N, C-alpha and C positions, 0 to 999 in steps of 0.2 A: 503494503498498499506505499502510493506516494505520500508525505506530509505537506501539509499547503502553504506551511511558513516560509519554504525554500520559493524562488520564483522557477520560472523554467528555465530549462538547459538554453534552449534556443535564443534568449534573449542576448540581443548584440550588444557589443561593448566598444565604447572607444579605445582608438591605436595608442600600442601605447611603446616604449620602450624596453626591450628585454635585456637584461645586462645582469650576469650571474658568475658564481667563482666556482671550481672543486670541478674536480674530474666527475661526469658522470657517469656510475657503476656500473657496468654495463656485461661481466661478465657473467658466460651464462655457469649456471648451477647447475652442480651436480647432480644427478639420478638420485630424485626422493621418492620417498613410499609414497605409493600413488595411494591418493585419498580425492574422492568424489565433493570437491567442494560445491558444485550446485547440488548436489543432491540434500546436503546438506546447512547451506545458509540461504538466505534471500539478500541480495542487491538492492538498494535504490541509490539515487542519485539527487545532489540538492546543488540549489546557489545557498552558501551561508552568507547571510549580511554582515559587514562588522560594523565596527561604531560609526565609519564615515562614509555607510552608505554602499561603497564595493562592498561585491560579492564573490564569494569565491567556492571554485569549484570540488565538490568532495563528494567521495562514494564510501557508502556505509553497506557492511557485511552484517547483517543478525545473524546469529544460530536460528534454525528452524524449530530447534526443540526450546520452550517457549515454560519448563519445567522448573528451573532456574535463573536469579540472575547473573550476568557478568559484567565483568569490568571491561571498558574500551582500552584500545590501544589503539595510539594515534601516530599516523606518519605522517607528515608533511613535507611536501618537496619541489624542487624546482625544474626537475629534469624528467618531469611527466609522469600520472597515476598510468597510465596506459590503461588496457581494457575498458574502453571506453562504451557505454550503451550496457542497460540494466541486463542482457540476456549473455552479455560478452564476460567470463569470469577467469580470476587470475587461477594459476595451477597451484597454488597454495598461499594459505594468508599468514601476514604477521612477519616475525624475523626468520622464522623457520618453520617446516613443516608440524614438528612438533607443538608448534600455538593454535593450527591451525585446529588437530585433534584434540585441543587441552578444548576449548572455547573461549571464545572472545567476541565482544564488539569489536570490528576491524572496522578504521578510517584510514581514508588517506585524502590527499588535498591538494590539488595544485596553488601551489602557492602565489601570492599577489602580483598578475602581472604574468605569469607562466601560464602558457600553455591555452585550457580552458575557462579559467580564473579570468575576471575581468580586473582593472588597475593599472599600476606603474611599477614595474620591479623594477629596483637598483642595486647593484651590485652589493650586497651586505651591509643593507640600508642600520645605519645608524640610530642606537637604541635613545629613545627620547626618557627623558627621568620624569617629565610632567605629564600624564597621562589625565588631567583633568577637560579636555579638552576634543572634540569629535574629532579634530583632524589631529589628534596624537598618535597615529598608528606606526607602528611598527609591527616585527614580526613576534616579538612577545607580548603585544597587546592582541595580533591575530590569531595567535596560539590561544591566549585568553577567551577572545570571542567566541571562537571556535568551542573551544570544551564547554563554555557556558552553555551554545546554542544546542551540542549534542543534548546536555543533562536535560534540556528541557521538552525535547522533540523525538529524541529517539528512546524507544519503548527499551525495559525489560534490562535496566541496566542497574549495577550495584552502587552507582556513588562514588566510582574510583577509576579513575586515568591513569593512562602509562605511559608514555611517547618513546619514541625509540627512532633513530635514522643512521646512516651511515654517510661521509663525507659531508657535502650539504646540508644534508637533511640531520648528519648529526650537527651539526651548528643550528640548526633549526630547532634541534632538541633542546639545544644549552641555552638559546633564545627563551624559548619555552619557560626555565629552570627560573630567568630572573620575573620577579613578580608574580608568578607563577599563581593559578589558579586554583583555591584551597582543594579540588578535587582532584587534581596533579598530584598521585601518591608516589609515585616510582619514574626516575629518566635516565636513558642510556644514551646521553652522546655517545656516538664510534665513530673512531679516525675527523673526528670534529673540527677545522680548521680555528685557530683563535687570533692569530697577528698577521696578516700575509705578508709585512713588509719584515719582520724578524728571525720568520722561521717558516714559514706554509707554503703556500703553494706558488707563489709569483715571484716573491726576494726571500733568499737567505743571508741572514748579516748584511743588507746592503746589496747582493749581485743581484741580476734579476735573472728570472728561469727563462731563458729565452723561450727555448722546444717548446716548453707545457708551454706557457703562457701564450705563446701563437698558435699552437692545437688549440686550445679551449675557448680560445677568444674568436676564433676565426670561426669553429664551429657553433658557439652557444651562446654571445653576445653582442648577433648581429640585431638589426631594430627590426622591429614585427610590429605587424598590421593590426593586429586584434588575436582574438580569442583563436585558438588553433589545436587540431589534433595532432599536427604534423610536425615532426621532429627535424633541426637543420642537417644541411647533408656535411661528411664530411671532406675538409678541404682537400684540395686535386696537386699534390705536390708534383705531379710530373715525373717522379724520379724515387727508388725505393732505397734512396742514399741520403740521408739527413743531413753526413756533415758535409756532404756535398753543399747539398742544398743552403744549407744557413750558412755556410763560408761564400758563396756565389753572392748570395744575400747581400752581403757587406755590412756595414751598420747597420744596426737595429735603426736610424732615421728613414733609412729605406724602405721599409714594413708599408709604408703609407704612400711613400711612391709605386712601388711596384703592387700591391696586392691588393691593402685595405682600403685604401684612398678615401682615409678619414669618415669610412661610413662605419667602423665596429669604434663606438662611443668608451667603452671598457679599455681597449687597447689604449686610444688615448689618457685615459684617464693614467693607468700603471705606466706610460711613458712620460707623462707630463708632470708624476709626483715621484723623482726618482729621489729622495729623502725621504726621511720618518717625520712628513710635515701633517699638518691638520687630517687630510684626507686620511692617512693612514691610521693615525694614532684614536682617531674619532671610530674607528671603526676594529677596534682593538678589545676583542671581545672580556679579556681576563678584567678588566679593571670593574664591568659591573656586574661581576659574579658575586652579589653582596647576598645575602639573608635568605641564601638557599637553605631550605628548611627539610626535603623530603629526601630519600635515597636514591643517589646516583650511581649508576654500574658505568665508570669508563673503562672503554677498549679501545686499544690500539695493536698495531702488528711492532713487533719488532725492524720489519720490513717495508714500512710504509715508505712509499716516495712522493706521497703529494702531502699528506698532511701526517707528522707524527711529534713535531715540537706542540702545535696545537690540542691534541690527547693529554698531552704531560704538564702542558700548563694549566690547564682545565683543572687535573685531579692537584697539581701541586695548592692553587691559588684557592680552592674548595679548602682546601685541607687547613691554608694557613686563615681566610676569611672568614670561615665558615667550622670550625673545630668541633663543633658537637655535632657535626651533620654526619651521617652515614652515606662515607663515598671511599668505594670500595675501587682498586686499579685492576684491571686484566690485562695482560701485554703476553700475546703467542706469538708466535714463529712469522707470521703471517706478512703478506703483500695491502696494499691498502685494499679493505671490504674483503682481504680472505675467508677471514671466520666466519663470515655468513654465505660462502658461494664455493668455497672449495674442503675438499678432507681437510687440509693441514698435515701432511706427514712429508711435505716435501716443498720445495721452491728452487726449481732449477733445477741443480745438480744436488744440491744440498737435503739427505733426508735427516725427516727429525720424528723416525722409527715409529711414530702412532698420529692415529686420524686427529689432531689436535684441536681442531675446526670441530668438528664433531664433541669432542667431548666439552667443549665450551659451548657448545648449541644446545645438547641434552643436560647435561650437569651445573650450569652456570648461567644463560642466561634467562632459561625455563623456570628455573626455581628463583632465580632472581624476582621475577615479575607475580611469577606464583605465590610466593610470600607477602607481596605485598599490597596484591591487589587482591586475593583470595583467601589471605589468609592460610596458604595451603603448605601444608611441608614445615620442615627446621631447618632452615637455612644456616650452614655453618661456610661463608665465605669468609677468606679472612679482611685484612684491609687491602695487601694486594697479594694480587697470584698471579705468577711471574713462570714464561718457562724457561729454563735455565737450557741454552742453546750450547751447544757441545757435548753436554753428558745427556744432553733430552729428556728432562725430568721437569714436570709441574714442582714448584718452589710455591709455599707459602711464607707470608711475614707478615708482622704486624706492624710495621712501619717499610717505607720507602722514602730513599733507600734505607736496605739494611743498616740498621744502627753496627752490628758486630763489623761491617767493612772499613776499615782506614788507606786511609790516601796512601799512594806510593808514586813513584815518580819513573816514568820509562826515560831515561838521556840520549840523545844523538852522539854520539860517537865517529871518529874516523873509521875510515874503510868501512863505513855503513854498519858500525855496529850499533844493539840499542840493547840498554841495561839497567837496572838498579843503581847502580853507581853511578855520582857524579861526577863531572868532567873533573880532572884534575888539570889540563893542560891553560896555559895560560896566555899563548902567543896571540898577536893581532894575527894572527895567520892561520886561527881554528875556527873554519868555516869551510863549507862546500857550495859551490856555487853552480849554475848553470843560467842559458841564455833562455829567456821566454819570448817566441816571436808569436805574435797574434795571428801572424799568415799561416801558422803552422802550428794551432796548438791541439793540446792533448786528446785525443777523444774520450769519453766518459763510457762508452761500448765497446765493444767489437762485434754488435749485432748490425746487421745493415737496414736502420731502421729510420722511419720520417717522425714517429710519435715515442714520448719519452720509455712507456714500457715500465716493469716493474723485475726482470729478471736479473739486470745490472747492479741493485742492489747488496746480492749474494756473488757475483761474477767474479770468475779468474782474474786476476790483476795481472797477469804472465804478459797480456799483449800490451801492456805498455812500461812495463819494469828495466825494459835495456831501453828506454827513449836516456837521452843527454839529459831529457828536460825534466826528466824526474828522478828526484831521489827519494832512496832506498837502503832502510834500515833495518835489521832484522837481531834478532836475540842468537844465540847459542839453543840448541836443541833442548828443548823441556825435559827436566830431571823429573819433574814433578808436574801432578796439574797444577794448574791459576785459576781459581775464579774470581769474575768481576762483575761489580752489581753496585750501579748507578751511572751518576753523567763521570762523560770522558772529557776531559778540558786540553787541548791545545796549545800552549806556549813555547814560543816564537821569538824568539830576536832575531832579525830579517835585515838587512837594506837591498837597496835598489839602485840604480843608476836612473830610473823614472820619479816620476813623482804621483806615481800610485801604483799600485798590482793587488791581483788577489792571489788568495793563500789557501788551497787546498789540502787537507789532511787525511788520510786516509788508515783507519787500524786494522791491518791485516789478520788473517790465521792461516798459518803455513802448513800446510800438510805433510806429513812424511812423504820420502820417496816412495814407501811401499806402503799404501793409504790402503790395504785392501783389509786391515783390520779394524779402523777407523770407525769410529761410532756415527762419524755422520757423512758415512760413504755410501751412495747409492751403486747396483750393479752394473748398471748400463753408461757408467762414465769414467773413463780411470783419469784417479786423483791426485796420485802421483806426482806432490810438489804442488799441488793446488795453492794457489793464493786468494782463498775466499774473503773476501769484502766482510766486514763486519760494521764499519761506522765509518763514515767520511762527512766531510761540510768543507763550507768555502766561507774565507771573510774578504769582505771587500776594505783594503789597508784606508781609506778615506774619512772610512768609519768609526776608527778605532779609539777616537773620540768622543764622538756625537755620532748619532744614526740622524739628527735636524741638521747638526751643523758640519760639513763635511770641511777635510783640512787636508793636502797636500802633504807628500812625504817632502821630507830633503834628503833628497840624491845622497848616497853613501852614506845616511847617519844611518848606525843602529836604533832600530825601534821594537819596542814591543807589540805581538800579537797575541791577545789572548781572549779563545772564545769556545763553547760548548758544543762537543758534536753529539751532543743530548746523551740519554740514558741508554747500558747494554745491560743484559745477567747472559753472561757464557764463561764457559770453563775452555780455556787454550789446555787441550789434553797433553797428556806427557808424551815426548816423542815429536810432536808439535812446534814450531817457532812463531815466536810476536814478530811481526811487519809492522813498518809504519816507513809512507809513502808522503813523499811533499812533491808540489807542483804548484804551478800557476796558473793554469787551464784546464776547464772541464768542458770540451766544447762537443756537440749545443747543449749542453743541458744547463751552461750557465754561459751569457754574453760576453763578447770576449773584451775585454778591459785594454781601453789603448796604450795602457803603462803612462800615461801623462793626465793631468787633475785637468779633467772637463769634466761637463756633463755628459756621459757615455749615452746617454738616450738621445745627445743632440749632435754626436759626434761626427766628423766624415772620416773619408777613410784616410785622410793625408794626417789624422792627429794620431792614427796607430802605429807602433814603432817599435823595435824588437828593446829589450832592457837586459840587465845581467844583475840575478838576482843572488843573496848573500842568506845562508842559513847557520849561523852561529851555534858552536858549541862549546864553548870555553867555562872556565870558571866563572867565568866574569857575566859571560853571558848565557845562561846552559839552555839550551831550546829541550823542550822534556812532553811529554803527555802525562799528564795526571790519571788516574783510576781510581776507581773504589775495590779494595782487594778484601776476599774474606779469607783467610787463615784457614 
């Protein structure tokens, strides 16, 4: 039966601008247990009015069994809820098929300005602190208004609502936690971005993520002419060689000249705001995570290539600002969204020995929502449930990072050595140097591809280890296991002949020559001497003192660069080695730095020049990597 409070779906809407962020999760689900959704649920579609009169397209699935009341599970997305039409049913409902069979009222909504909803969509619309006016709407208020309408108009609910989402929908979930509706009793932001200049999708420590930003905006951020069911088409690169495509593109300033022609407003926003100005600061989710009163399940993968900074930041911020809140951190060995779409037993060539994602769905996610929305079961989740790669085991902690983890430093030494011993050399020649050439940047992957992908997060780094512009340091063969748990900090003392430079540090697990007995080996890949990327990130030197006010480097002056490669829980096994690689380009994952202090997004080809970079490793300037080690 169609409720009368919602207006007809066919109502015309005004033209709007569609501008969104975060990867659209389109990984096909693994084979699920067959469940006849149509036989067990009734589906209805509504246009739900918001406080300013804009109406949002919403699908509601209600169990046909009316003998009991059900909680509501809400998912809000800019990537199209799909399955449009009351006779067109999803294959399963909720975060996993287990929820479908468990029995909930499932609600899916196209967010403001996207697909079949009315209104204007803005890229991560700013949270408005004052909400006493009908015009004061944002994703927090839209969530609140949606829940209020559902409670008044959808029958047979038990008065409790849960919200979940991955990637952008994870951000929507986090926004729903702010000024939350009283009926919202449990939230699970998963792979959610939080600050996209500091560490999520589009910039990392001030360095522009060219390949991802180009691909995402070209597909998702074009102007829309009105409500639609049609998804945008993928950009046609005309080649499978992304490295060549972006190198021939030239400076970032050429994108509009050659391809976008100022028709993609979000791209213009990204390149017009090349510092941490009000545009980015206002969108920082973390500043608004106050008074979060209901339980939160924070989920992310160790190898998330899109939004790894955000979920950790959300967890840490809730812990700091809302210490009495029940906030749980779950991290598994997954790529972006892999916990929902894959078995989780491997990623690329790396095996994790068990179906970790299935474990999460059955033993963590479902019990969490059942407990808080149905009073079902006895929830025994720890503060932090994390998967320790290397030993391939789930670990429970009452604090993250673990309190027992102690800071240790791996120092860079001459002849490519890496060790706990601090350098004793005092010579002013205690450094390693290389020439960085923007015309021949270090590739980020050996794959032939035009889009970023996911497997590079654990890729064998031997494909660049012998390049002259990659510095390589490694330990002796380990005579015992070394377990790290917590943030990884790169602390470099560097100089350059230019006035700007990027620094990329990668932490790598080197497999033994005979890796057949390795607990992370796969049967179909030769793993001997495999250099598994464990962690890596970039820092743009001009932001070393301030993200808002960049400063040039002084040529040939030793400068300290320190930044966070973010958290890991990994055991380097006995017989393996620990390696660090240091380089200055990571292309086309990261745009090329001209190595001249300029506005890089407006640089021209003549601005790009070679530079000689030095990494110091003396007693006076001890470059190193700080790790949290569990003895």
